[in-house]
C-alpha positions in Angstrom: 1.6 -1.1 33.5 1.9 -2.2 37.1 0.3 -5.6 37.6 -2.0 -6.6 40.5 -0.3 -7.9 43.6 -3.4 -9.3 45.3 -4.0 -13.0 44.3 -7.7 -12.6 43.4 -6.9 -9.4 41.5 -4.3 -11.3 39.5 -6.9 -13.9 38.6 -9.4 -11.3 37.6 -6.8 -9.4 35.6 -5.9 -12.5 33.5 -9.6 -13.3 32.9 -10.3 -9.8 32.0 -7.4 -9.7 29.5 -8.6 -13.0 27.9 -12.2 -11.9 27.7 -11.3 -8.5 26.1 -9.0 -10.2 23.6 -11.6 -12.8 22.6 -14.4 -10.1 22.4 -12.1 -8.0 20.1 -11.7 -10.7 17.4 -13.3 -10.6 14.0 -16.7 -12.3 13.9 -15.5 -15.6 12.3 -12.7 -16.0 14.8 -14.9 -15.0 17.7 -17.4 -17.7 16.9 -14.8 -20.5 16.4 -13.4 -22.8 19.0 -10.1 -21.6 20.5 -6.8 -23.4 20.7 -4.6 -22.7 23.7 -0.9 -23.4 23.4 0.0 -25.0 26.8 3.5 -25.7 28.0 2.7 -26.2 31.7 4.5 -23.0 32.6 2.9 -20.2 34.6 2.0 -18.0 31.7 0.2 -20.6 29.6 -1.3 -22.2 32.7 -2.9 -19.0 33.8 -4.0 -18.4 30.2 -5.6 -21.8 29.9 -7.5 -21.4 33.2 -8.8 -18.0 32.2 -9.8 -19.2 28.7 -11.7 -22.1 30.3 -13.5 -19.6 32.6 -14.5 -17.1 30.0 -15.1 -19.4 27.0 -16.4 -22.7 28.6 -16.9 -25.5 26.1 -14.9 -23.8 23.4 -11.3 -24.5 24.5 -9.0 -27.0 22.9 -5.4 -27.5 24.0 -2.2 -28.2 22.1 1.0 -29.3 23.9 4.0 -29.1 21.7 6.8 -31.5 22.5 10.1 -30.3 21.0 12.0 -33.4 22.1 14.8 -31.3 23.4 14.8 -32.5 27.0 14.9 -35.9 28.6 11.4 -37.0 29.6 9.6 -34.4 27.5 7.4 -36.9 25.9 6.2 -38.4 29.2 5.7 -34.9 30.7 3.6 -33.8 27.7 1.5 -37.0 27.9 0.8 -36.3 31.5 -0.3 -32.7 30.8 -2.7 -34.0 28.1 -4.0 -36.8 30.3 -4.8 -34.4 33.1 -6.9 -32.2 30.8 -8.6 -35.2 29.2 -9.7 -36.3 32.7 -11.4 -32.9 33.0 -13.1 -33.2 29.6 -10.9 -30.8 27.8 -9.9 -31.8 24.2 -6.1 -31.9 24.1 -3.3 -33.5 22.2 0.5 -33.7 22.1 2.1 -32.5 18.9 5.7 -33.8 18.6 7.9 -31.8 16.3 11.4 -32.0 14.9 13.6 -29.1 15.6 16.1 -28.4 12.8 16.9 -25.9 10.1 18.7 -22.6 9.9 18.9 -19.8 12.5 20.0 -21.7 15.5 18.0 -23.8 18.1 15.7 -21.0 19.3 14.6 -20.0 15.8 14.2 -23.6 14.7 12.1 -24.5 17.8 9.9 -21.5 17.2 9.3 -22.4 13.6 8.4 -26.0 14.4 6.1 -24.9 17.3 4.2 -22.4 15.2 3.8 -24.8 12.3 2.4 -27.5 14.7 0.0 -25.0 16.4 -1.3 -23.7 13.1 -2.0 -27.3 12.0 -3.6 -28.2 15.3 -6.4 -25.6 15.1 -9.8 -27.3 15.5 -11.4 -25.0 12.9 -9.9 -22.9 10.1 -11.0 -19.7 11.9 -9.8 -20.8 15.3 -7.5 -18.3 17.1 -4.4 -19.7 18.8 -3.9 -18.3 22.2 -0.3 -17.7 23.3 0.9 -16.9 26.8 3.3 -14.1 25.9 3.5 -11.4 28.6 4.7 -7.8 28.9 8.1 -9.2 29.9 8.3 -11.3 26.7 7.4 -8.1 24.7 10.2 -6.2 26.4 12.7 -8.9 25.5 11.5 -9.0 21.9 12.0 -5.2 21.6 15.5 -5.4 23.0 16.4 -8.3 20.6 15.2 -6.2 17.7 17.1 -3.2 18.9 20.3 -5.1 19.3 20.0 -6.6 15.8 19.2 -3.3 14.1 16.1 -4.9 12.7 14.1 -1.6 12.2 10.7 -0.4 13.3 8.9 -3.6 12.4 10.9 -5.6 14.8 10.9 -2.9 17.5 7.1 -2.9 17.3 7.3 -6.3 19.0 4.5 -8.9 19.0 1.0 -7.7 18.0 -1.9 -8.7 20.2 -3.7 -10.2 17.2 -1.8 -11.5 14.2 -4.1 -14.2 12.7 -4.2 -16.8 13.9 -2.1 -15.8 16.9 -3.8 -14.1 19.8 -1.8 -12.8 22.7 -4.1 -11.7 25.5 -1.5 -11.2 28.2 0.8 -8.6 26.7 -0.3 -6.1 29.3 0.5 -8.3 32.3 3.7 -9.3 33.9 5.1 -12.8 34.6 4.6 -12.2 38.3 0.9 -11.7 37.6 0.5 -15.1 35.9 2.4 -16.8 38.7 0.3 -15.1 41.3 -2.9 -16.1 39.4 -1.8 -19.8 39.3 -1.0 -19.9 43.0 -4.3 -18.2 43.9 -6.1 -21.1 42.2 -3.7 -23.8 43.4 -2.6 -24.5 39.8 0.8 -26.3 39.5 3.2 -25.0 37.0 6.8 -25.8 36.1 9.8 -23.8 35.2 11.3 -25.0 31.9 15.1 -25.5 32.5 15.7 -23.9 29.1 14.4 -20.6 30.6 17.5 -20.5 32.8 20.0 -21.8 30.2 22.5 -19.0 29.3 23.1 -20.5 25.9 19.9 -18.8 24.7 20.1 -15.1 24.0 16.6 -14.4 25.3 17.5 -16.0 28.7 20.5 -13.7 29.1 18.4 -10.7 28.2 15.9 -11.8 30.9 18.4 -12.6 33.7 21.3 -10.2 32.9 20.5 -7.3 30.6 17.0 -6.3 31.8 17.9 -6.4 35.5 20.9 -4.2 34.8 18.9 -1.8 32.8 16.3 -1.6 35.6 19.1 -0.9 38.1 20.8 1.7 36.0 17.7 3.5 34.8 15.8 3.4 38.1 13.1 0.8 37.2 10.2 0.7 34.8 12.3 -0.5 31.8 10.1 -3.4 30.8 6.8 -1.4 30.7 8.6 1.4 28.9 9.9 -1.0 26.2 6.4 -2.5 25.8 4.9 1.0 25.4 7.5 1.8 22.8 6.4 -1.4 20.9 2.8 -0.2 21.0 3.7 3.3 19.7 5.9 1.9 16.9 3.1 -0.5 15.9 0.7 2.3 15.6 3.2 4.3 13.5 3.8 1.2 11.4 0.2 0.7 10.7 -0.1 4.3 9.4 3.0 3.9 7.2 1.6 0.6 5.9 -1.6 2.2 5.0 0.2 5.0 3.2 2.4 2.5 1.4 -0.7 0.5 0.3 -2.3 3.6 -1.2 1.0 4.5 -2.9 1.4 1.1 -4.4 -2.2 1.1 -5.7 -1.4 4.2 -7.7 2.1 3.0 -8.9 1.6 -0.7 -9.7 0.4 -1.6 -13.2 0.9 -4.8 -15.2 3.7 -6.1 -13.0 5.8 -3.0 -13.2 6.0 0.0 -10.8 6.0 3.6 -11.9 9.1 5.2 -10.4 7.7 8.7 -10.8 4.7 7.9 -8.7 6.9 6.3 -6.0 9.1 9.3 -6.0 6.2 11.5 -4.7 6.3 9.7 -1.3 8.8 9.9 1.6 11.5 7.2 1.5 10.0 5.3 4.5 6.8 4.9 2.7 8.5 4.0 -0.6 10.5 1.3 1.0 7.4 -0.3 2.6 5.7 -0.2 -0.8 8.7 -1.8 -2.5 8.9 -4.5 0.2 5.2 -5.3 -0.3 5.5 -5.3 -4.1 8.6 -7.4 -4.2 7.2 -9.9 -1.7 4.1 -10.2 -4.0 6.5 -11.1 -6.8 7.9 -14.0 -4.8 11.0 -12.2 -3.6 11.9 -13.5 -0.1 14.7 -13.0 2.3 14.8 -9.2 1.7 17.2 -7.2 3.9 17.4 -3.5 4.7 20.3 -3.3 2.3 18.2 -4.8 -0.5 15.4 -2.3 0.1 17.7 0.7 0.3 19.4 -0.3 -2.9 16.0 -0.8 -4.6 14.8 2.6 -3.3 17.9 4.2 -4.8 16.5 3.3 -8.2 13.7 5.8 -7.3 15.1 8.4 -4.8 18.7 8.5 -6.1 18.3 7.6 -9.7 21.5 8.2 -11.7 21.2 5.6 -14.5 22.6 2.9 -12.3 22.3 -0.8 -13.2 20.1 -3.5 -11.7 19.9 -4.3 -8.0 20.7 -7.9 -7.0 17.9 -9.6 -5.0 17.7 -13.1 -3.4 16.7 -16.1 -5.5 18.8 -15.0 -8.4 16.5 -12.2 -9.2 17.2 -8.5 -9.8 15.3 -5.3 -9.9 15.9 -3.0 -12.9 14.6 0.4 -13.9 13.7 0.8 -17.6 11.7 3.6 -19.2 10.8 5.0 -15.8 9.4 1.7 -14.4 10.7 -0.9 -12.1 10.4 -4.6 -12.8 11.8 -7.9 -11.4 13.7 -10.2 -13.7 15.9 -13.3 -13.5 19.5 -12.4 -13.0 22.2 -13.7 -15.3 24.5 -14.3 -12.3 24.1 -15.5 -8.7 22.5 -12.7 -6.6 23.0 -11.5 -3.0 
């Protein structure tokens, strides 16, 4: 969608998006205080201002300090002090960024863990400032990694406790809204650091696609995410119904699974395996597991993570501990 260019229209659009998102929450989350994740950037600043306008007295703020930049602790403390002077409950949450997957993934894990723990009430939604541009980048990342429809569906507007009211607005809209109200915001230096894949997508890949394809690429990618998310919800519902018929006493009836299309079977198998504490599943794992149903030729067990394996016996699938290290 094309965002507003008039400053007051931008302010109104952000407030409208936040109000609509809050009004659409389940009753318990709608009644709880809200937590806004604030970095001081334009997106989260516009989000915070809108939340305070449409939900006065209910807004709490979390500033996550990743400790990855000189002076981050001091800057985070200043942000919280400014809010405290205005009577807004706010706190800095310092995290340690480490673990697998690279710096971006580790920072994201640490940030989300801190935000989840910072909620003022168990039903509190956490408002995140992701915009349409972030959604387009997420879809491109998923496409480049071959991550499948789930990844291409992008970020959902509501994924408890995460609420993303601004997915229909552009970064330019949040910047305009901030300037219209005289709200200062800063540009994180990491947002221009080419070491990060998302930064290169933002500054190199998307502008080139816009030039080659004649514009409108980011909104088109966001629309694609919405369409795929709708499709995914339908497939998930079909997989749930299939699994309800096939799952008995910790085994799955292969004959019942075989009545469904492969895409539904694989979703049902992913859900069932996850419920049996199998994590780290890849597309290769799921396709091999599905072969025990759709391409059954008497083959042996399928190796799964955590030294587990999936085996078909007497027409039923079950998970067991493997006798050898698994994939």
